[in-house]
PDB file of N, CA, C and O in Angstrom:
ATOM      1  N   MET A   1      14.226-207.242  -3.102  1.00  0.00           N
ATOM      2  CA  MET A   1      15.086-207.913  -4.053  1.00  0.00           C
ATOM      3  C   MET A   1      14.614-209.355  -4.186  1.00  0.00           C
ATOM      4  O   MET A   1      14.080-209.936  -3.241  1.00  0.00           O
ATOM      5  N   THR A   2      14.813-209.906  -5.332  1.00  0.00           N
ATOM      6  CA  THR A   2      14.371-211.262  -5.610  1.00  0.00           C
ATOM      7  C   THR A   2      15.561-212.100  -6.029  1.00  0.00           C
ATOM      8  O   THR A   2      16.389-211.670  -6.831  1.00  0.00           O
ATOM      9  N   ASN A   3      15.638-213.280  -5.488  1.00  0.00           N
ATOM     10  CA  ASN A   3      16.642-214.225  -5.933  1.00  0.00           C
ATOM     11  C   ASN A   3      16.118-214.839  -7.222  1.00  0.00           C
ATOM     12  O   ASN A   3      15.327-215.780  -7.181  1.00  0.00           O
ATOM     13  N   GLN A   4      16.552-214.314  -8.370  1.00  0.00           N
ATOM     14  CA  GLN A   4      16.009-214.731  -9.659  1.00  0.00           C
ATOM     15  C   GLN A   4      16.250-216.205  -9.935  1.00  0.00           C
ATOM     16  O   GLN A   4      15.382-216.868 -10.502  1.00  0.00           O
ATOM     17  N   GLN A   5      17.392-216.731  -9.554  1.00  0.00           N
ATOM     18  CA  GLN A   5      17.673-218.131  -9.826  1.00  0.00           C
ATOM     19  C   GLN A   5      16.719-219.027  -9.053  1.00  0.00           C
ATOM     20  O   GLN A   5      16.252-220.030  -9.592  1.00  0.00           O
ATOM     21  N   THR A   6      16.417-218.691  -7.798  1.00  0.00           N
ATOM     22  CA  THR A   6      15.456-219.468  -7.019  1.00  0.00           C
ATOM     23  C   THR A   6      14.100-219.439  -7.693  1.00  0.00           C
ATOM     24  O   THR A   6      13.411-220.458  -7.754  1.00  0.00           O
ATOM     25  N   TRP A   7      13.708-218.272  -8.204  1.00  0.00           N
ATOM     26  CA  TRP A   7      12.432-218.138  -8.895  1.00  0.00           C
ATOM     27  C   TRP A   7      12.403-219.028 -10.126  1.00  0.00           C
ATOM     28  O   TRP A   7      11.404-219.700 -10.383  1.00  0.00           O
ATOM     29  N   ILE A   8      13.488-219.040 -10.888  1.00  0.00           N
ATOM     30  CA  ILE A   8      13.564-219.868 -12.089  1.00  0.00           C
ATOM     31  C   ILE A   8      13.553-221.342 -11.721  1.00  0.00           C
ATOM     32  O   ILE A   8      12.937-222.142 -12.426  1.00  0.00           O
ATOM     33  N   ASP A   9      14.222-221.727 -10.627  1.00  0.00           N
ATOM     34  CA  ASP A   9      14.305-223.120 -10.213  1.00  0.00           C
ATOM     35  C   ASP A   9      12.951-223.718  -9.867  1.00  0.00           C
ATOM     36  O   ASP A   9      12.809-224.941  -9.872  1.00  0.00           O
ATOM     37  N   LYS A  10      11.954-222.897  -9.568  1.00  0.00           N
ATOM     38  CA  LYS A  10      10.627-223.396  -9.219  1.00  0.00           C
ATOM     39  C   LYS A  10       9.900-223.988 -10.421  1.00  0.00           C
ATOM     40  O   LYS A  10       8.886-224.665 -10.249  1.00  0.00           O
ATOM     41  N   PHE A  11      10.392-223.750 -11.623  1.00  0.00           N
ATOM     42  CA  PHE A  11       9.739-224.228 -12.828  1.00  0.00           C
ATOM     43  C   PHE A  11      10.527-225.380 -13.428  1.00  0.00           C
ATOM     44  O   PHE A  11      11.753-225.421 -13.331  1.00  0.00           O
ATOM     45  N   SER A  12       9.816-226.319 -14.052  1.00  0.00           N
ATOM     46  CA  SER A  12      10.460-227.448 -14.703  1.00  0.00           C
ATOM     47  C   SER A  12      10.668-227.132 -16.180  1.00  0.00           C
ATOM     48  O   SER A  12       9.737-226.711 -16.866  1.00  0.00           O
ATOM     49  N   PHE A  13      11.877-227.333 -16.664  1.00  0.00           N
ATOM     50  CA  PHE A  13      12.185-227.076 -18.064  1.00  0.00           C
ATOM     51  C   PHE A  13      12.686-228.351 -18.737  1.00  0.00           C
ATOM     52  O   PHE A  13      13.549-228.299 -19.614  1.00  0.00           O
ATOM     53  N   ASN A  14      12.137-229.505 -18.320  1.00  0.00           N
ATOM     54  CA  ASN A  14      12.590-230.770 -18.869  1.00  0.00           C
ATOM     55  C   ASN A  14      11.888-231.148 -20.165  1.00  0.00           C
ATOM     56  O   ASN A  14      12.303-232.098 -20.828  1.00  0.00           O
ATOM     57  N   SER A  15      10.840-230.433 -20.541  1.00  0.00           N
ATOM     58  CA  SER A  15      10.106-230.782 -21.750  1.00  0.00           C
ATOM     59  C   SER A  15      10.913-230.421 -22.987  1.00  0.00           C
ATOM     60  O   SER A  15      11.846-229.620 -22.930  1.00  0.00           O
ATOM     61  N   VAL A  16      10.535-231.027 -24.100  1.00  0.00           N
ATOM     62  CA  VAL A  16      11.211-230.749 -25.363  1.00  0.00           C
ATOM     63  C   VAL A  16      10.994-229.297 -25.773  1.00  0.00           C
ATOM     64  O   VAL A  16      11.888-228.663 -26.333  1.00  0.00           O
ATOM     65  N   ASP A  17       9.799-228.771 -25.490  1.00  0.00           N
ATOM     66  CA  ASP A  17       9.471-227.388 -25.828  1.00  0.00           C
ATOM     67  C   ASP A  17      10.009-226.474 -24.734  1.00  0.00           C
ATOM     68  O   ASP A  17       9.315-226.193 -23.757  1.00  0.00           O
ATOM     69  N   LYS A  18      11.229-226.016 -24.895  1.00  0.00           N
ATOM     70  CA  LYS A  18      11.857-225.157 -23.890  1.00  0.00           C
ATOM     71  C   LYS A  18      11.192-223.796 -23.858  1.00  0.00           C
ATOM     72  O   LYS A  18      10.827-223.253 -24.901  1.00  0.00           O
ATOM     73  N   LYS A  19      11.033-223.245 -22.673  1.00  0.00           N
ATOM     74  CA  LYS A  19      10.440-221.924 -22.496  1.00  0.00           C
ATOM     75  C   LYS A  19      11.538-220.873 -22.557  1.00  0.00           C
ATOM     76  O   LYS A  19      12.693-221.147 -22.231  1.00  0.00           O
ATOM     77  N   THR A  20      11.175-219.695 -22.969  1.00  0.00           N
ATOM     78  CA  THR A  20      12.103-218.578 -23.001  1.00  0.00           C
ATOM     79  C   THR A  20      11.887-217.735 -21.765  1.00  0.00           C
ATOM     80  O   THR A  20      10.757-217.370 -21.441  1.00  0.00           O
ATOM     81  N   ILE A  21      12.961-217.429 -21.082  1.00  0.00           N
ATOM     82  CA  ILE A  21      12.877-216.597 -19.889  1.00  0.00           C
ATOM     83  C   ILE A  21      13.617-215.297 -20.167  1.00  0.00           C
ATOM     84  O   ILE A  21      14.771-215.301 -20.597  1.00  0.00           O
ATOM     85  N   ILE A  22      12.943-214.200 -19.919  1.00  0.00           N
ATOM     86  CA  ILE A  22      13.547-212.883 -20.086  1.00  0.00           C
ATOM     87  C   ILE A  22      13.512-212.211 -18.727  1.00  0.00           C
ATOM     88  O   ILE A  22      12.434-211.916 -18.210  1.00  0.00           O
ATOM     89  N   ILE A  23      14.668-211.965 -18.146  1.00  0.00           N
ATOM     90  CA  ILE A  23      14.745-211.286 -16.859  1.00  0.00           C
ATOM     91  C   ILE A  23      15.787-210.189 -16.991  1.00  0.00           C
ATOM     92  O   ILE A  23      16.913-210.426 -17.430  1.00  0.00           O
ATOM     93  N   GLY A  24      15.403-209.024 -16.615  1.00  0.00           N
ATOM     94  CA  GLY A  24      16.352-207.929 -16.605  1.00  0.00           C
ATOM     95  C   GLY A  24      16.476-207.182 -17.922  1.00  0.00           C
ATOM     96  O   GLY A  24      16.958-206.050 -17.926  1.00  0.00           O
ATOM     97  N   ASN A  25      16.062-207.765 -19.039  1.00  0.00           N
ATOM     98  CA  ASN A  25      16.163-207.063 -20.310  1.00  0.00           C
ATOM     99  C   ASN A  25      15.219-205.879 -20.370  1.00  0.00           C
ATOM    100  O   ASN A  25      15.452-204.942 -21.133  1.00  0.00           O
ATOM    101  N   LYS A  26      14.158-205.904 -19.578  1.00  0.00           N
ATOM    102  CA  LYS A  26      13.204-204.808 -19.564  1.00  0.00           C
ATOM    103  C   LYS A  26      13.402-203.922 -18.344  1.00  0.00           C
ATOM    104  O   LYS A  26      12.532-203.115 -18.017  1.00  0.00           O
ATOM    105  N   SER A  27      14.531-204.064 -17.674  1.00  0.00           N
ATOM    106  CA  SER A  27      14.782-203.263 -16.477  1.00  0.00           C
ATOM    107  C   SER A  27      14.887-201.795 -16.836  1.00  0.00           C
ATOM    108  O   SER A  27      15.477-201.430 -17.853  1.00  0.00           O
ATOM    109  N   GLN A  28      14.318-200.972 -16.008  1.00  0.00           N
ATOM    110  CA  GLN A  28      14.439-199.531 -16.201  1.00  0.00           C
ATOM    111  C   GLN A  28      14.236-198.843 -14.869  1.00  0.00           C
ATOM    112  O   GLN A  28      13.593-199.386 -13.970  1.00  0.00           O
ATOM    113  N   VAL A  29      14.774-197.669 -14.746  1.00  0.00           N
ATOM    114  CA  VAL A  29      14.573-196.878 -13.544  1.00  0.00           C
ATOM    115  C   VAL A  29      13.545-195.815 -13.873  1.00  0.00           C
ATOM    116  O   VAL A  29      13.668-195.103 -14.870  1.00  0.00           O
ATOM    117  N   ASP A  30      12.521-195.710 -13.021  1.00  0.00           N
ATOM    118  CA  ASP A  30      11.438-194.775 -13.297  1.00  0.00           C
ATOM    119  C   ASP A  30      10.985-194.141 -11.992  1.00  0.00           C
ATOM    120  O   ASP A  30      10.320-194.800 -11.193  1.00  0.00           O
ATOM    121  N   GLY A  31      11.323-192.893 -11.756  1.00  0.00           N
ATOM    122  CA  GLY A  31      10.839-192.167 -10.592  1.00  0.00           C
ATOM    123  C   GLY A  31      11.233-192.766  -9.260  1.00  0.00           C
ATOM    124  O   GLY A  31      10.406-192.811  -8.349  1.00  0.00           O
ATOM    125  N   GLY A  32      12.455-193.223  -9.110  1.00  0.00           N
ATOM    126  CA  GLY A  32      12.905-193.771  -7.839  1.00  0.00           C
ATOM    127  C   GLY A  32      12.557-195.233  -7.652  1.00  0.00           C
ATOM    128  O   GLY A  32      12.858-195.806  -6.605  1.00  0.00           O
ATOM    129  N   SER A  33      11.929-195.853  -8.646  1.00  0.00           N
ATOM    130  CA  SER A  33      11.597-197.269  -8.567  1.00  0.00           C
ATOM    131  C   SER A  33      12.343-198.016  -9.661  1.00  0.00           C
ATOM    132  O   SER A  33      12.578-197.484 -10.745  1.00  0.00           O
ATOM    133  N   ILE A  34      12.706-199.234  -9.367  1.00  0.00           N
ATOM    134  CA  ILE A  34      13.323-200.089 -10.377  1.00  0.00           C
ATOM    135  C   ILE A  34      12.254-201.071 -10.818  1.00  0.00           C
ATOM    136  O   ILE A  34      11.637-201.734  -9.984  1.00  0.00           O
ATOM    137  N   TYR A  35      12.029-201.168 -12.110  1.00  0.00           N
ATOM    138  CA  TYR A  35      10.972-202.002 -12.655  1.00  0.00           C
ATOM    139  C   TYR A  35      11.597-203.215 -13.325  1.00  0.00           C
ATOM    140  O   TYR A  35      12.412-203.074 -14.237  1.00  0.00           O
ATOM    141  N   TYR A  36      11.219-204.396 -12.879  1.00  0.00           N
ATOM    142  CA  TYR A  36      11.700-205.630 -13.474  1.00  0.00           C
ATOM    143  C   TYR A  36      10.515-206.347 -14.094  1.00  0.00           C
ATOM    144  O   TYR A  36       9.430-206.373 -13.513  1.00  0.00           O
ATOM    145  N   SER A  37      10.709-206.916 -15.243  1.00  0.00           N
ATOM    146  CA  SER A  37       9.666-207.698 -15.879  1.00  0.00           C
ATOM    147  C   SER A  37      10.271-209.024 -16.302  1.00  0.00           C
ATOM    148  O   SER A  37      11.302-209.056 -16.973  1.00  0.00           O
ATOM    149  N   ALA A  38       9.638-210.106 -15.915  1.00  0.00           N
ATOM    150  CA  ALA A  38      10.092-211.434 -16.303  1.00  0.00           C
ATOM    151  C   ALA A  38       8.945-212.140 -16.994  1.00  0.00           C
ATOM    152  O   ALA A  38       7.811-212.091 -16.517  1.00  0.00           O
ATOM    153  N   THR A  39       9.217-212.790 -18.103  1.00  0.00           N
ATOM    154  CA  THR A  39       8.171-213.464 -18.846  1.00  0.00           C
ATOM    155  C   THR A  39       8.617-214.879 -19.167  1.00  0.00           C
ATOM    156  O   THR A  39       9.698-215.091 -19.717  1.00  0.00           O
ATOM    157  N   ILE A  40       7.774-215.852 -18.819  1.00  0.00           N
ATOM    158  CA  ILE A  40       8.027-217.235 -19.213  1.00  0.00           C
ATOM    159  C   ILE A  40       7.282-217.517 -20.511  1.00  0.00           C
ATOM    160  O   ILE A  40       7.855-218.064 -21.453  1.00  0.00           O
ATOM    161  N   THR A  41       6.028-217.152 -20.561  1.00  0.00           N
ATOM    162  CA  THR A  41       5.243-217.237 -21.789  1.00  0.00           C
ATOM    163  C   THR A  41       4.448-215.962 -21.902  1.00  0.00           C
ATOM    164  O   THR A  41       4.390-215.173 -20.959  1.00  0.00           O
ATOM    165  N   ASP A  42       3.835-215.752 -23.046  1.00  0.00           N
ATOM    166  CA  ASP A  42       3.013-214.563 -23.220  1.00  0.00           C
ATOM    167  C   ASP A  42       1.822-214.571 -22.271  1.00  0.00           C
ATOM    168  O   ASP A  42       1.285-213.517 -21.930  1.00  0.00           O
ATOM    169  N   GLU A  43       1.411-215.758 -21.847  1.00  0.00           N
ATOM    170  CA  GLU A  43       0.253-215.875 -20.966  1.00  0.00           C
ATOM    171  C   GLU A  43       0.604-215.691 -19.497  1.00  0.00           C
ATOM    172  O   GLU A  43      -0.296-215.552 -18.669  1.00  0.00           O
ATOM    173  N   PHE A  44       1.892-215.685 -19.148  1.00  0.00           N
ATOM    174  CA  PHE A  44       2.286-215.653 -17.743  1.00  0.00           C
ATOM    175  C   PHE A  44       3.339-214.587 -17.487  1.00  0.00           C
ATOM    176  O   PHE A  44       4.516-214.912 -17.328  1.00  0.00           O
ATOM    177  N   PRO A  45       2.937-213.314 -17.444  1.00  0.00           N
ATOM    178  CA  PRO A  45       3.916-212.272 -17.116  1.00  0.00           C
ATOM    179  C   PRO A  45       4.067-212.104 -15.609  1.00  0.00           C
ATOM    180  O   PRO A  45       3.118-212.333 -14.859  1.00  0.00           O
ATOM    181  N   LEU A  46       5.238-211.713 -15.171  1.00  0.00           N
ATOM    182  CA  LEU A  46       5.484-211.408 -13.767  1.00  0.00           C
ATOM    183  C   LEU A  46       6.133-210.040 -13.712  1.00  0.00           C
ATOM    184  O   LEU A  46       7.233-209.849 -14.231  1.00  0.00           O
ATOM    185  N   ASP A  47       5.466-209.097 -13.093  1.00  0.00           N
ATOM    186  CA  ASP A  47       5.993-207.743 -12.974  1.00  0.00           C
ATOM    187  C   ASP A  47       6.206-207.424 -11.507  1.00  0.00           C
ATOM    188  O   ASP A  47       5.321-207.637 -10.678  1.00  0.00           O
ATOM    189  N   VAL A  48       7.371-206.919 -11.197  1.00  0.00           N
ATOM    190  CA  VAL A  48       7.710-206.581  -9.822  1.00  0.00           C
ATOM    191  C   VAL A  48       8.216-205.145  -9.806  1.00  0.00           C
ATOM    192  O   VAL A  48       9.086-204.775 -10.596  1.00  0.00           O
ATOM    193  N   VAL A  49       7.678-204.356  -8.920  1.00  0.00           N
ATOM    194  CA  VAL A  49       8.148-202.987  -8.765  1.00  0.00           C
ATOM    195  C   VAL A  49       8.765-202.865  -7.381  1.00  0.00           C
ATOM    196  O   VAL A  49       8.116-203.168  -6.380  1.00  0.00           O
ATOM    197  N   VAL A  50      10.006-202.424  -7.321  1.00  0.00           N
ATOM    198  CA  VAL A  50      10.717-202.275  -6.065  1.00  0.00           C
ATOM    199  C   VAL A  50      11.084-200.808  -5.917  1.00  0.00           C
ATOM    200  O   VAL A  50      11.789-200.254  -6.761  1.00  0.00           O
ATOM    201  N   SER A  51      10.617-200.186  -4.867  1.00  0.00           N
ATOM    202  CA  SER A  51      10.958-198.788  -4.628  1.00  0.00           C
ATOM    203  C   SER A  51      12.342-198.715  -4.008  1.00  0.00           C
ATOM    204  O   SER A  51      12.613-199.378  -3.007  1.00  0.00           O
ATOM    205  N   THR A  52      13.210-197.922  -4.593  1.00  0.00           N
ATOM    206  CA  THR A  52      14.570-197.809  -4.075  1.00  0.00           C
ATOM    207  C   THR A  52      14.622-197.017  -2.780  1.00  0.00           C
ATOM    208  O   THR A  52      15.638-197.044  -2.086  1.00  0.00           O
ATOM    209  N   ASN A  53      13.558-196.317  -2.440  1.00  0.00           N
ATOM    210  CA  ASN A  53      13.536-195.502  -1.228  1.00  0.00           C
ATOM    211  C   ASN A  53      13.029-196.258  -0.005  1.00  0.00           C
ATOM    212  O   ASN A  53      13.209-195.786   1.118  1.00  0.00           O
ATOM    213  N   GLU A  54      12.404-197.411  -0.188  1.00  0.00           N
ATOM    214  CA  GLU A  54      11.776-198.130   0.916  1.00  0.00           C
ATOM    215  C   GLU A  54      12.669-199.180   1.561  1.00  0.00           C
ATOM    216  O   GLU A  54      12.361-199.639   2.661  1.00  0.00           O
ATOM    217  N   PHE A  55      13.751-199.571   0.925  1.00  0.00           N
ATOM    218  CA  PHE A  55      14.536-200.688   1.409  1.00  0.00           C
ATOM    219  C   PHE A  55      15.957-200.270   1.751  1.00  0.00           C
ATOM    220  O   PHE A  55      16.562-199.438   1.075  1.00  0.00           O
ATOM    221  N   THR A  56      16.469-200.867   2.815  1.00  0.00           N
ATOM    222  CA  THR A  56      17.867-200.721   3.189  1.00  0.00           C
ATOM    223  C   THR A  56      18.513-202.083   2.981  1.00  0.00           C
ATOM    224  O   THR A  56      17.999-203.077   3.495  1.00  0.00           O
ATOM    225  N   PRO A  57      19.600-202.169   2.260  1.00  0.00           N
ATOM    226  CA  PRO A  57      20.191-203.482   1.986  1.00  0.00           C
ATOM    227  C   PRO A  57      20.709-204.145   3.258  1.00  0.00           C
ATOM    228  O   PRO A  57      21.289-203.492   4.125  1.00  0.00           O
ATOM    229  N   ASN A  58      20.489-205.459   3.351  1.00  0.00           N
ATOM    230  CA  ASN A  58      21.023-206.250   4.458  1.00  0.00           C
ATOM    231  C   ASN A  58      22.463-206.656   4.187  1.00  0.00           C
ATOM    232  O   ASN A  58      23.250-206.854   5.112  1.00  0.00           O
ATOM    233  N   VAL A  59      22.796-206.777   2.917  1.00  0.00           N
ATOM    234  CA  VAL A  59      24.143-207.159   2.512  1.00  0.00           C
ATOM    235  C   VAL A  59      24.588-206.271   1.363  1.00  0.00           C
ATOM    236  O   VAL A  59      23.771-205.737   0.613  1.00  0.00           O
ATOM    237  N   VAL A  60      25.897-206.124   1.240  1.00  0.00           N
ATOM    238  CA  VAL A  60      26.486-205.386   0.124  1.00  0.00           C
ATOM    239  C   VAL A  60      27.578-206.269  -0.459  1.00  0.00           C
ATOM    240  O   VAL A  60      28.475-206.709   0.259  1.00  0.00           O
ATOM    241  N   VAL A  61      27.502-206.532  -1.773  1.00  0.00           N
ATOM    242  CA  VAL A  61      28.490-207.372  -2.445  1.00  0.00           C
ATOM    243  C   VAL A  61      29.371-206.482  -3.311  1.00  0.00           C
ATOM    244  O   VAL A  61      28.903-205.866  -4.269  1.00  0.00           O
ATOM    245  N   LEU A  62      30.656-206.422  -2.961  1.00  0.00           N
ATOM    246  CA  LEU A  62      31.624-205.632  -3.721  1.00  0.00           C
ATOM    247  C   LEU A  62      32.887-206.457  -3.932  1.00  0.00           C
ATOM    248  O   LEU A  62      33.424-207.038  -2.989  1.00  0.00           O
ATOM    249  N   ALA A  63      33.347-206.504  -5.153  1.00  0.00           N
ATOM    250  CA  ALA A  63      34.513-207.320  -5.492  1.00  0.00           C
ATOM    251  C   ALA A  63      35.787-206.847  -4.809  1.00  0.00           C
ATOM    252  O   ALA A  63      36.702-207.642  -4.596  1.00  0.00           O
ATOM    253  N   ASP A  64      35.861-205.559  -4.460  1.00  0.00           N
ATOM    254  CA  ASP A  64      37.088-205.048  -3.833  1.00  0.00           C
ATOM    255  C   ASP A  64      37.192-205.390  -2.351  1.00  0.00           C
ATOM    256  O   ASP A  64      38.178-205.040  -1.703  1.00  0.00           O
ATOM    257  N   GLY A  65      36.179-206.075  -1.806  1.00  0.00           N
ATOM    258  CA  GLY A  65      36.232-206.499  -0.413  1.00  0.00           C
ATOM    259  C   GLY A  65      35.690-205.505   0.578  1.00  0.00           C
ATOM    260  O   GLY A  65      35.667-205.795   1.775  1.00  0.00           O
ATOM    261  N   SER A  66      35.251-204.342   0.133  1.00  0.00           N
ATOM    262  CA  SER A  66      34.754-203.329   1.064  1.00  0.00           C
ATOM    263  C   SER A  66      33.290-203.541   1.446  1.00  0.00           C
ATOM    264  O   SER A  66      32.784-202.858   2.336  1.00  0.00           O
ATOM    265  N   GLY A  67      32.608-204.468   0.792  1.00  0.00           N
ATOM    266  CA  GLY A  67      31.210-204.755   1.126  1.00  0.00           C
ATOM    267  C   GLY A  67      31.115-205.834   2.186  1.00  0.00           C
ATOM    268  O   GLY A  67      32.126-206.298   2.713  1.00  0.00           O
ATOM    269  N   THR A  68      29.893-206.225   2.490  1.00  0.00           N
ATOM    270  CA  THR A  68      29.666-207.298   3.453  1.00  0.00           C
ATOM    271  C   THR A  68      30.180-208.629   2.911  1.00  0.00           C
ATOM    272  O   THR A  68      30.698-209.450   3.667  1.00  0.00           O
ATOM    273  N   TYR A  69      30.038-208.843   1.594  1.00  0.00           N
ATOM    274  CA  TYR A  69      30.478-210.072   0.927  1.00  0.00           C
ATOM    275  C   TYR A  69      31.222-209.719  -0.352  1.00  0.00           C
ATOM    276  O   TYR A  69      31.012-208.654  -0.932  1.00  0.00           O
ATOM    277  N   LYS A  70      32.102-210.634  -0.788  1.00  0.00           N
ATOM    278  CA  LYS A  70      32.824-210.449  -2.043  1.00  0.00           C
ATOM    279  C   LYS A  70      32.136-211.167  -3.200  1.00  0.00           C
ATOM    280  O   LYS A  70      32.315-210.782  -4.355  1.00  0.00           O
ATOM    281  N   ALA A  71      31.351-212.204  -2.907  1.00  0.00           N
ATOM    282  CA  ALA A  71      30.686-212.995  -3.948  1.00  0.00           C
ATOM    283  C   ALA A  71      29.175-212.980  -3.731  1.00  0.00           C
ATOM    284  O   ALA A  71      28.700-213.045  -2.598  1.00  0.00           O
ATOM    285  N   ILE A  72      28.435-212.895  -4.822  1.00  0.00           N
ATOM    286  CA  ILE A  72      26.972-212.853  -4.735  1.00  0.00           C
ATOM    287  C   ILE A  72      26.431-214.114  -4.080  1.00  0.00           C
ATOM    288  O   ILE A  72      25.530-214.033  -3.245  1.00  0.00           O
ATOM    289  N   MET A  73      26.963-215.281  -4.442  1.00  0.00           N
ATOM    290  CA  MET A  73      26.451-216.531  -3.873  1.00  0.00           C
ATOM    291  C   MET A  73      26.680-216.609  -2.370  1.00  0.00           C
ATOM    292  O   MET A  73      25.874-217.220  -1.668  1.00  0.00           O
ATOM    293  N   ASP A  74      27.744-216.016  -1.855  1.00  0.00           N
ATOM    294  CA  ASP A  74      27.952-215.981  -0.406  1.00  0.00           C
ATOM    295  C   ASP A  74      26.819-215.221   0.271  1.00  0.00           C
ATOM    296  O   ASP A  74      26.324-215.641   1.317  1.00  0.00           O
ATOM    297  N   ALA A  75      26.411-214.110  -0.319  1.00  0.00           N
ATOM    298  CA  ALA A  75      25.306-213.324   0.235  1.00  0.00           C
ATOM    299  C   ALA A  75      23.989-214.071   0.115  1.00  0.00           C
ATOM    300  O   ALA A  75      23.193-214.077   1.054  1.00  0.00           O
ATOM    301  N   VAL A  76      23.747-214.702  -1.028  1.00  0.00           N
ATOM    302  CA  VAL A  76      22.502-215.458  -1.242  1.00  0.00           C
ATOM    303  C   VAL A  76      22.415-216.617  -0.261  1.00  0.00           C
ATOM    304  O   VAL A  76      21.343-216.888   0.281  1.00  0.00           O
ATOM    305  N   ASN A  77      23.519-217.300  -0.027  1.00  0.00           N
ATOM    306  CA  ASN A  77      23.519-218.451   0.880  1.00  0.00           C
ATOM    307  C   ASN A  77      23.231-218.072   2.324  1.00  0.00           C
ATOM    308  O   ASN A  77      22.813-218.929   3.103  1.00  0.00           O
ATOM    309  N   THR A  78      23.441-216.823   2.707  1.00  0.00           N
ATOM    310  CA  THR A  78      23.141-216.404   4.076  1.00  0.00           C
ATOM    311  C   THR A  78      21.681-216.004   4.259  1.00  0.00           C
ATOM    312  O   THR A  78      21.220-215.848   5.389  1.00  0.00           O
ATOM    313  N   ALA A  79      20.950-215.836   3.157  1.00  0.00           N
ATOM    314  CA  ALA A  79      19.535-215.452   3.245  1.00  0.00           C
ATOM    315  C   ALA A  79      18.715-216.625   3.760  1.00  0.00           C
ATOM    316  O   ALA A  79      19.013-217.775   3.436  1.00  0.00           O
ATOM    317  N   PRO A  80      17.682-216.351   4.563  1.00  0.00           N
ATOM    318  CA  PRO A  80      16.820-217.433   5.032  1.00  0.00           C
ATOM    319  C   PRO A  80      16.109-218.082   3.854  1.00  0.00           C
ATOM    320  O   PRO A  80      15.847-217.432   2.842  1.00  0.00           O
ATOM    321  N   SER A  81      15.796-219.377   3.991  1.00  0.00           N
ATOM    322  CA  SER A  81      15.162-220.090   2.882  1.00  0.00           C
ATOM    323  C   SER A  81      13.731-219.629   2.642  1.00  0.00           C
ATOM    324  O   SER A  81      13.245-219.692   1.513  1.00  0.00           O
ATOM    325  N   ARG A  82      13.051-219.168   3.685  1.00  0.00           N
ATOM    326  CA  ARG A  82      11.688-218.646   3.536  1.00  0.00           C
ATOM    327  C   ARG A  82      11.597-217.337   4.299  1.00  0.00           C
ATOM    328  O   ARG A  82      11.968-217.255   5.469  1.00  0.00           O
ATOM    329  N   VAL A  83      11.097-216.319   3.619  1.00  0.00           N
ATOM    330  CA  VAL A  83      10.956-215.004   4.230  1.00  0.00           C
ATOM    331  C   VAL A  83       9.482-214.656   4.264  1.00  0.00           C
ATOM    332  O   VAL A  83       8.787-214.777   3.255  1.00  0.00           O
ATOM    333  N   THR A  84       8.997-214.219   5.432  1.00  0.00           N
ATOM    334  CA  THR A  84       7.604-213.792   5.544  1.00  0.00           C
ATOM    335  C   THR A  84       7.563-212.305   5.795  1.00  0.00           C
ATOM    336  O   THR A  84       8.474-211.734   6.394  1.00  0.00           O
ATOM    337  N   SER A  85       6.508-211.691   5.336  1.00  0.00           N
ATOM    338  CA  SER A  85       6.378-210.240   5.505  1.00  0.00           C
ATOM    339  C   SER A  85       5.829-209.911   6.863  1.00  0.00           C
ATOM    340  O   SER A  85       5.649-208.737   7.189  1.00  0.00           O
TER     341      SER A  85
END
């Protein structure tokens, strides 16, 4: 899983020519994998493939309180700032 906001925060958008970010609009499920595509410009695509069978969630966010956290930001804030493989 990727913290999309952290990924977006790594880029500066202070210029007059604002960049368009598309995240999640191209999401699709294909053969047990979730495919995400994010594009800042036509020259810089980022494609991430996450297999749903390879990962066990560390946290579960459910509004009814039955998950590990009730709010997404609470779960994000508990994640380490740098993760190594």
